C-alpha positions, 0 to 999 in steps of 0.5 A, spaced: 258 104 329 252 102 325 246 106 326 240 102 323 233 105 322 227 105 317 227 110 312 223 112 305 226 106 301 225 101 307 231 099 311 237 102 311 244 102 315 248 108 316 255 106 317 260 111 320 267 109 317 274 113 316 275 117 311 282 114 309 277 107 308 273 111 303 278 114 299 282 107 298 275 103 297 273 108 291 281 108 288 280 100 288 273 101 285 276 106 280 282 101 278 277 095 277 272 099 273 278 102 268 281 095 267 274 092 265 273 098 261 279 097 257 278 089 256 271 091 253 272 097 249 279 097 248 281 104 250 283 107 256 278 110 261 281 117 262 275 120 266 270 117 271 265 121 275 263 119 282 256 121 285 255 120 293 249 121 296 251 126 302 245 125 306 247 117 307 254 118 308 257 120 315 264 119 316 269 121 322 276 123 320 
């Protein structure tokens, strides 16, 4: 379900997604960032912090 509106930063679309899809997407992105980090800096990335704007994230479990 998509809720479209005009916000402070212009047009935004709020998309309601499943929590499992969010977790899977984050895991894939973390793996990609870790692999890219190793290629560029030649050492492992052990910690990655993710910030989520709670007012823009709505999900159904």
